[in-house]
N, C-alpha and C positions, 0 to 999 in steps of 0.2 A: 097351819094350813092357811094359804092366802086365798082370797076370793070367796064367793058364796057357793056352798055345796050344791051340786046338781044331781038329779036323779037320772041314772043311765038306763035306757030301755034295754040295752044289751045285757046289763048286769042282772036284769030281772026276767030275761027270756030263757027259753029252753035250749036254744042253740048254743054250741060251744063259743066261748069268747077267747080272744087272744090278746095278751099283754106283751108289748115289746118293752124290755127294760135295758137301761144303760147304766154302767158303773165305771166311773173314772176318778175315784176319790184319792188314789195314791199312784201306784206304779203298775196297775193292770188296766188295760182297756178291754172292757167286756160288754157284749151285747147278747141278750137272751130273748127267746120267745117262749112264753108259757101258755098252755091251753087250760082254761078254767082254773088258773092260779096254782095248779098242782103238777101238771104234766109238762116236763121240760122237752120242748121240741128242738131247741138248740141252746147252746150256752158257750159261745165263742170267747176265748180269753187270749189276749196278747200280753205276755209278761215282759217287763223291762228289767228283769233281774240282772241279765248279763250286762246291760248298759250301765247300771248303777254300781255293779260289784266293784269296779276299779276305784270308785270313790269311797267305798266302805259304808254306803248308805244312800238313801234316796235324795237326789238333788232336785228340788221342786221345779226349777226352771226347765231342766231337761225333761222331767216327767211331763210337764205341760206340753212341751214341743212334740214329744213322742205320741201323746194322745191326739194332737192335731193331725199328725201324720197317719195315724192308724184308724181313727174313728169311722171314716166313710167305708173303708175296706171291711172292717169288722161288722158294721151294720149290714152291708150287702151280703156278707157270708152268713150272718145269723138268719136273715130272712130266707136266703136260698136253702140253707140246711134245714130250716123249719118246714120247708115245702109249702109255704103259703105266699100269697101276694100281699103287697102293702095295703091293698083295699080290704084285707081281712083283719087288719090290726084294729082293735077296738079302743085301745088306750096306750099311751106312752108313759112309762115310769122312768125316773132318773134319780140317782143319788143326789140329794140336795145338800147333804152334809152329814156329819162332820168330815173333814179331810183337808187336803191342800187346796187353797182357794183357786189357784190357777188351773189345777187339774180338774176340780169340780166344774169350773166354768166351761170347759170344753164339752163335757157331757150335758150340762144344762142348756147350752146354746143349741147343741144338736137335737136334744129332746124337744125344746120349744119350737124349733124350726120344723121338725117332723110333725109335731102336734098341730101346728098351723096348716101345714101342707095337706095333711090327711083329714083335717077338721075332726079330730078325736080328742077326748079329754087328756089332760096332763096330770101326772101324779108325782109330786115331789116326795121323795122317800128318804127315811133316816137310815144311814149306813148300819148302825148297830141293830136296829129293828130287822134289817136284812140278815145279819148274822144269826140273830135269834130265830127268825122264821125260816131259815134254811132247814131247820129241823122239821118243819111242816111238809117239806118235800119228800121226807122219808117215812113219816108216820104222823099219827094224830097227836096233838098237844092237849094234855089234860090239865084243866085249871082247878085250883091255883097251881102254877108252875114256878120254878125258880131257874133262872138262867145265869150260868157262870160264863161271863164273857172274857176271853183271854186272847189278846191280839197284839200286834206290833205297837198300836197306839192307845189301846184301851184295856183296862182290867176293871171289871164291874160285877157286882152281884145285883141282879134285877129280878124283882118280884112281879109276876104276871097274875093278878087276881082274876082277870077274865081276858077274853081274847082282845088283843091289841091295846091293852091298858097296862102301862109300864110304871113301875115305882122303883127307883134306884135306892138300894139299901146301903151300898158301899162302893167306893171307887178308889183308884190309886191316887196317892197324894204327890207322887213324883213320877218315877219311871213306870211305864207299863211293863207287863211280863215280857213281851216280845222285845222291847227296848233293852231290858236288863239282859236277856239272853244274847242279843247282838253285841252289847258292850263287853260282856264276859267272854264271848267267843273271840272278839278282837284281842283281848288280853291273852287268850290261849292260842293266838296265831291262826285262827280260822277265818275264812272269807265271809263276806256278807251274802245272804242272810245266814247268821250263825246258829240259830236255834237247832236245826236238824243235826249239826255237827256235835253240839254240846250234848244233846239227847243221846246220840249214838255212843259217844265217848263215855257218858255216865253209865250206860248199860254194860260197857266193857270193863269197867273198873272193878278191882278185887276188894277195895275198901274205900272209905270216904274220909275226907277232912271235914269234920263237923263245923258248920258255920251257923251264925246266929239266925233266929227266927224273929221277924218283926211283927209281933202280934198287936202292937199298939194298945189302946185302952181296952179293958176287959170286955166291954159291950160293943166295941167298934167292929163294923164290917169293912172298914177301909183297908187299903194296902199301902205298903211302902217297900220299895226294892232298892233304893239308892244306897242304903247302908250295906245291903248284902253284896252289891257290886263292889263297894269299897273294901269289904272284908276279903273278897277274892283277890283284889289287887294287893292288899296288905300281906296275904299269905305268899303270893308270888315274890314280893319284895323281900319278905323275911327269909325265904329260902335262898334267894340270890345273895343276900348280905352274908349268909353263912357259907357261901361258896357251893351251894347245893343246887341241883336241878329240880325245879318245882314238879310235883306229881300232878300233871294236868288232868289225868283221868280221875284221880281222887278228888281234885278240886271240882271237876265237872259234876261228879256224883254228889258231892257235898252241897254244891249250889242248887242242883236240881231237886235234891231231897228237901232243902229248905223251902224252895218255891212251892213245891207240891204239898208239903205239910201245911203251909199257911193258906193257900187258895182252897184246897179241899177241906181243910179244917173249918174255915169260915163258911164255906158253902154248905157243909153238912149241918153246922150249927144253925144257920138261917133256915135250912129245910125243916129242922125240928121246931124252931121257934114259930114259924109261920104255917106249919102243918101242910106243906105242899104235897101234891099228889104225883109230881114228876119233876125230874131234874133235866136241864138242857145244857149241854156243853157247846160253846159257840166261839167262833173266831179262829184266826190262823194258828194260834198256839194249841188249839184243840187237836191238831195233828200230832202233838207231842205224845210219843208212845208211853212214857212214864206217867204222864198226867191221865191219859185215857185208862191205863191199867189200874191206877190207884182209885180214881173216881168210880170206875166200874165195880171194883171190889167193895168200896165203902157203901155204894148205893145198894148193892146186893145184900150186904149185911144189915142195912137199915130198912130194907123193903121198899125203897123208893125207886120206881122205874126211871131209867136213864135213856135219853136220846142223844146220840152223837152223830153228826152228819159224816158222810164219807169224806175222805181227804179232798176230793175234787170240789166239795161245797164248803170246806172250812176256810180256805183262803178267799180273797176278794173275788167275787164273780157276780154277773148280772142276774143269774137265776134267783139268787137269794133276794135281790132287790125286787124282782117280780113277785116273789112269794109274799114279801111284806106289803108291797103296793096293792096286792089283792085284798088286803084288809080294808083299804080305802075304797077300792073299786066296788066291792060288794055293798058298800054303804052309800055310794054316790058322793063320796067326799073327794072332790077334785081340787086341783091347784090352778090359780089364774096364771096367765102368761106373764105376769109381773114377777114370777118366781125368780129368786136370786140364790146364788151359791152361798151356803152358810158354813164357813169353816168351823165355827162353834155353834152347835145345834143341839137343843134340848130333846132328849129322847122322851121324857115325860110329856112335854108339850106336843109331841108328835102323835101321842095316843089317839085312838079313834074317838070321834065325838068332840074333839077339841076345835 
């Protein structure tokens, strides 16, 4: 956090307070208005998927340009849908990082300008904290809790010993889960983003081609998926060298089973080791049907309550940024107008009280 923490009169009063949140870390332009940090009055999202699909992935320069084109319109629509006036906004939150620097800058500049114009506090917010606290929009988080973060750019196991205090136990050493899905989907001739296609095909398969599991060191909570992606490509090449057609469905199922075994296996081991009282599934890949079903079953068997956001709150959105920013708002921990976009941003350092 930059600047000196301030104490907000609004945060300590009885009247409802409104946080306006902005998210532009990658290829969604989103603005939301939350009342009292929990009630979503609006959550407007403009997706760029169709724009980037023909390139097979997100093109940073194009993403930034699209954010510039969309941000004012999305801001206006979010406020109108929320049914409030700008004079009722008590603070402006924005994704500070991590993300694509050009994309982040669009949101940061918009948020700083709005904060200055309205003379209200600014709250720079961590993108992964947003994914984690999206769960707070659907239920109470019980501490200590464990967050399994699975998205296009991140795969992490995060321990929350208390509200707003993050400790990363493990992270990916190469590809994130979402990246691995997209790369495998491309090999299976699916368009971007490929995760939903692979998930659907895996559920349709009658059998699977067994693929390796990258467990790494016995006590490690880290992940590695680049070898798994290479194993899929090797199976495709092996079949073609024999003059056979690769069984894409069996490969999709084998790939998905490997991913789910590793991420859920490590998450459940961490839950036991640290005695957590709740499991949180977070991030865009939390929409994966196979992962949701497996983690639900394992948590039920272990007696660990599980929270999973609805699909609308799994992918990037501004409501989750508002939910995380509320942690800082209630403590009067605001950010100075010297706020900068941080493409590499420490979740642990963003913890409350830092």
